[in-house]
Each structure stands twice: as C-alpha cells, then as structure tokens.
N, C-alpha and C positions, 0 to 999 in steps of 0.2 A: 588848647591850653587857655587859661584864664587871661582875662584882659590885662590885669596888673600884673608886674613882675614880681616874683616871689622867688623864695631860695631854698624851698623844699624840691627835692627830686619827685617826678612821678613815679608810680610802681612799676611801670614799664621802662622809666629811663633807671631806675634803681636795679632792675633786673639785668639791664644790659650792664651795668658797671659791675655787678655781683658775678654774672655769668662769665664777661671776659677776664675778669679777676681769676675766677677759679680754673679758667681755661690756662690762661697765662702760667699758673703756677705748675704745669707740666714741664715749663722750660727754665732751668733755675739759671744761676748766676755763672755755672760751671759750663752749661751749654751755651750761654752767651760769650762767656770768655773763649772758648774753643774756636767758634765760629768767627769771632773778631781776629783771633790770631791766625787762624788759616786761611784769612780772607774767602770765605766760603759762606754764599747765601744760604740765611736760614731757611731751606726747602720745608723742613719738618713743622715749624712753626707756620712758615706761609700756609701749608695746605690745612692744618688746624684750624687756622682762623677762616679759611676759605670754606672748609667743608661745617664750620659753624655758623656758614651763613652771614659772616660779619663785613664782607667786602663790599656786597650790596647795600650797605645800611644807608645812604643816601641816592641810589638808583632808583628811579622809578619803578612801581611795581611792576607794570606793563613790560617792562625789560628785565624781570628777574630779581629785582631787589626788594628794599623793604620801605622806599621810599620817606625815609625819615628825615629829620633835620640835622642841621649843623651841630645843635647843641648836644644830640644823640652821639652824633659822630666824633665832638670832642672829648666826651666822656668815654668813649672806647679808646681814643688815643692816647688820653692821660692814663688809662689803666694799663694799656700795652707799654707806655713807657714805665710807670710806677714798677710794673712787676719785676724790674731789672734787667728788662730787654733794652731799655732807652732807646737810643737812636737807631742802632741796628734795626730792632723790631720795629719800630715806627716806620722807618724808611722803607721796610720791604713791602708795607701794604699802603704807605702815605697816598701814591698816584691814585691807586684804585678807590681809595674811600672818597675822596671828592675832587680829583684832578680831572675826572670827565665832566664837569659841570658844564664847560663851554659847547660839548657835545651835546650833552642833554637839552641845553637849552635851543643851540642854534644848529645842530647838525640834523641831516635830512632823516627820515623816517627809515629809509633803507640801511644808511650808516649806523643809525643807532641799533637796529634790529639785528644788523650782523656785529656789533661789536659789544654793545653793554651787557648782554646776557652772558658773554663769556667772560667779560671782567668780574662780573657778580658773581659767578661760578669759580672764579680764581684760575682758569685754563688759559686766561689771556694775560701776558705783563706787559704793561705800557710805561713808557717813559716820556719824559717832559722836554722838548727840546727847542729853548729859549735863548739862554746865554751863550753869547760868544765872545771870545778873546779880546775884539778891537770895539765891542760895546758895554760889556759890564750891564750895570743898572740903566745904562742909556739905551732903552731897548728900541726905540724907532732907528738907532744907528746901525741895527744889525745889516749885514751884508749878504746873507744867505739868499741866494736869487732862485724864483721860481719861475720860468719861462712857460708861456704856454705854446702847445704844439699839439694841435687837433685836439682829441679826447684825453690826452697826458698834459703835464707840466715835467718841465726836465729841471730837476733842483742840482745846485752846486753851492757849496759852502763847508762852514765849519762851526760846531758845536762845542762848548766845554763846560765841565761840570754837570754832565747830564747822568743822572742817578739811575742805578737799575739797567745801563742801556746793555750791558752785557747777557742780562739776563732775559730781556725785552725781546716780543716778537714785533710788536707797534711802537711808531713814536707820535705823540702830538706835538706837530713841528711846526715853528712858525716862521714864514720866509718873508721876502720881499717879492711883489709883482710889481711893483713900480719903484725904481729907484729914490733915494732919499730925496734928492734935488730936485725931482721932479712932482713933488707933491706938494699941494697948498698947505695943509696941516701935516705936521712930521710924522703924527699917528697914524694919515691915512698910509694905504699902498701895501700893508701888511696882511697876508693870507695864510692861513691856519690850515693845517692837514692831520688826519688821524690817518697812518699809511704805514706800511710792512718796512721793517728795518732791512731792506736786502743788501745781505752781506755782500753781494758782488758790486756793488756800488757804494758800500758805506763800509769805513775802516773803523773800528772801534779800540781805543786804546787807554786803559786804565791809568789813572793818577795816583800815585803814591801818596799818601796823606796820614796826617796825624790821629786819626780815630775813625770811627764808625765803618771798618774795614770788612765787616761782614757784607755791606753792601756796596758796590763800586760805584766811582764816580768817574767820568771818562771824557776824553776827547772824542768828538765823533767828525771824521772827515766825508764829506758827502760829494761824489762824484759822478755826474750825468744820472741821478737817479729819477726815474720815471716815474710819476705819482699820476694814477687815472682820476680825472675829474671826480669819480665818485667819491673817492676818499677827501675831498675838501669841505670843511666845516663851514657853512654857512656861505656868506656871498664871497666875492673876490674883492680884497681891498680893507676887509671888515675886521682881520684876525685879531687887532689890537683892542678893539673895543668888546669882541666877544672874549678875550682874555680876562677883563675886568672884572667879569662875572665870577672867576675863580680867586681873586688876588685875595679879599677880604676874608674868605673861608679859609682860604691857606694859612693865612696870618692867623686865624684862630687856631687852626690844627697845630700848627707849629707852636703856639703857646702852651697848648694843652699840653704838647710831648716835653716841652721843656718843664713846664709845670711838674708833671709825673716823674721825671728826672729828677727835679729837686725834692720830690717828697721821699723818693728812694733813697736818696742821697743822706737826707737828715735822718731816715728810719736807721739806716747803718751806723750814721756818726753815733746818734742816741743809743742805740744798742753797745757799740764798744766803750761809749764814756761809761756806761753803767758796768761794763764786766772788766775793764782795764784797771788795775790797782796798780798806783805809784804813791810813794809816801804812805803805805798803809792806809790808803784811802781810795775809792773809785774817783776816777777824773774827772765826772761829771759834777761830782760837789763843787768843783773849784767852778768860781764866776768866770774866770778866764776861759773856760771850754762851756760852762753853761749858757752864759749869757749872748754869745754869738750865735749858738743854735736856735735860742730863745726868739733871737732877732729874725732868722731866717725863718722860722715857723710863722710870723707875724708878715714878713714879706710875701710868703709863697700864698699866705691866707688873703692877703689883701690884693694881691695879683690875681687869684682865682676868682675874686667877686669882678673885677673887670672884664675878666674872660666870659663869666657868666652872663654879664651885661650885654656884651658884644653878641653872643650866640643869640639872645633872646631878641634883640633887637632885627637880627638877620632873620631869624626865623618866623618874626611877624611881619616881616617886609618894610621895615623901616631902616633910615640910612645908618651905617653902621662903621663906616671908615674910620673915623677917630677913635670910636671905641676898640675896631680889630686892631690899629697898628698901636694902640696904647697898651692893650692885653700883651701883644707880641713883645712890645718894649720892656713891661713889668715883668711879665713870666720869663723871658729871657735871661734878664737880669737876676731874679730871683732865683731860679733854678741854676745857674753858673756859681753864684755866690753860696748857695748850699751846698752846692759839690765841693766848691774849693775850701769850705769850713770844714767839711765831711773829710777830706783828705789831711786838713791840719788836725783835726781830733785824732787821727789816728797816727800822728807824728810820722815817723819812720817808716811804719809799716802801711802806711797811705801810699808810699812809694811802691810798693809791692803790688803784684797782680792779684795776690792771693785775696788780698780784702774786696777787690772790686771797684772800690771808689777813684783809682786810677782811670779806669775804664770811664765812669759817668764824669768825670772831670773832663776826659779829652773831649767825650761826646756832648756836653754841656756847653763847651767853649763855641763850637760851630752855630749855636742858637742864636749868638749875637753878631754873627754873619749873615746866616742865610734864613730865609729866601730872600731877605733886604737886611742892610745893616743897622744897628741902632740909631747912626748917624744919619741915615735917609729918613726914617721914621721920624727922627725930632725934626729934618727938613720939614717933612708932610705936615706935622702937627704947627709948625712954626709959620708955615703960610697958609694953610687951609684952615687951623682952629684959630691962630691967633692973628692971622690978617696981616703979617709982616710980607715984606717983599721977597719974592722968590729969589733964591740963592746958586741957582743950578739951571 
C-alpha cells in the first residue's frame, strides 16, 4: 500500500467489493424477510460466502485464509449489509471475519492449526462469550470463573447476548481465573479460551428480541464445563489485553455494516420517492422528502471517510482507537437516520413488511447499542481524546 492515504480502491479491493455484491444478489429481500420471520439461520447464504472463500479474508494464509487487512474486511461487510441482508447477513459471518484475531495473535500454534483452517472453510461456527448479566460493558466485573484442575479448567457462570450460540460448535470465552477483589489491576486475572460448547454442561436459551431474528441472541448457562489447557488462548490472566486486539477492528466492522444498511435504506427510499405519485407528482420532487434523503447521503459519505481513515491507520500499524470509535459512532447514527427516513418516505407502507424498510429500521437500531453504546464511545472520546476526567 502506498505510504500516503488515498481514496481510490486498489484493483484487488474493487474486485472484492464487486464480487461480494454479485454473490449477495442471489439472496434478495424476500429471502432475508423469510429467514427473519422464521427465526431461521441463513445457512444457504453462509455456505455461499464460505464457498467463495470470504470467511478467511483476514486469517493468515498459512491457516487457509487470505491474510488481508481490516480495510478489505470492511469492504466485504459493507457490501453484505448493503445487499439488503443487513445485520442478519452480517451477523451470520461477523465472528468468522475478524473475531479470531486474539487467537491469530496469541493462540498456540497447535490451537491455531486446529481451528483457523476450519473457520476459514466455514465448517466451524464460533460465538463470542464476554458479556454477562451483572457486568454489561464493565467487563472486569465478569464473574464466570475458571478453576484450574490438573490439565483442565472447570468453568461455571452465565453469559448473555451471545450471538450464534445455537449454531456454534465453539465459543471464544472470557473467564475470571483470579477473582476481581484479588487482582492489583482490575483488568488482570481474566483468561480467554477457545473451546467446545459442550451441550452436556451448557444450556443455551434464545432471547426474544426486536429484530435481526435470523441470527439468534442467547443466554448461556455454564455448569462445570471442563476445558483442556490446550484450549486456552495465550497465558492465564492476560485474556483482557488479548481481547483488546480485536476491539478496534470490531468497531470498524460494525461501522461498515451500519454504513451498508444505511446505503440500502437510502436506495430503497430514493426508488420509492421517484415512483410514488401523490397530488399528481412524484413525492421525491417535494423538498420535504428530498432534503432529508440528501442530508442522509451527506452523513453516510462523511461517516465512510472516517471509517476509511480508521482502517487505513490499523492496516498500517498506527494507533486507531480514536478513529475506530468515531467511525462506529458516525456510521451507526448515519445508518439509523437513513433507515428512519426511508421508513418515513414510504409513509404507511414503510410500516408494512413487504417494502422491507421496516426490517432495515429494526436492524439499524441495534447498531447504536452494540457492541458498545454511543454513550460509551463519547465517554472514550471525552477521556482519551479530549483529556477530560473519567466519568465511570
């Protein structure tokens, strides 16, 4: 990549974008509506992405992937979302695209060879087990415990909002190996595992939720789960710092997905505004319709620039925390606003499922909450970028 930042996609990047867009066209709005309403995992879509080799886009080549950067991963995620698949499509592959970064960087060679090629090939589903009912975004307060017992750990605890747990064979699980009150730094004493979701010791209960219902979100109850030492990622007690290697890229991926959803919502709104005739004129001629849509175009374009800057910084080994958080903040807001305006443009029909913008609206709303809320991003920027006193 050239030293200076520029705004043209390389030939390879443009090929990724166009190839993914072409693949996604096989799965139309009707497909996603039916999967969402049936609460059914989009197996056909997942398989098509896997067979196309896209799941391993950031996994190193020696483990069956392509070894590309977060820039390429965000181009993929944005196109998947923009296809109309939205968060149902993106969430079905999200964890495979970049979630394994802590394992790539800190896992043993044996663990990597055992798991990464299967993830890249698409035959190993993995979920991400961090959040707990009593901890929320205060991750050091997790209470899921892992007690060493010979060459195993015995784990007990509870996780919540675990996407894809029903479909997954393994879980990337954050535990406490040293209690919160016994560590000098609150982020110490946490250990990360990539291990089997042994249904004999794990109870998975889906959460009824507002949207994105083709991909389950679950409570996970863990009762005396025995995990072999070989499934530990890196050293005991350093799990939290390993997780940090995946947080900024995850914010960028989420930003790209929100951006794609905003783009497709805007596309649908523009199409309807051209076709819908009221008072003997297309409603898109009215500035009350036209101006909000033009404003959303400007917001989405600006948010994409921040995302491009964030991924460029990360892929060039430069600090990207401020930009990653800002990109997620701006893209989530721009995507939701575009979806809201798309629904409004459709009037009463926007509330009907047949025009699909209601589904976009539901799915775009979660982007302002997950994986980190807009308010927590402002906390981060206030403290780390502005130097204001920490509020939490």
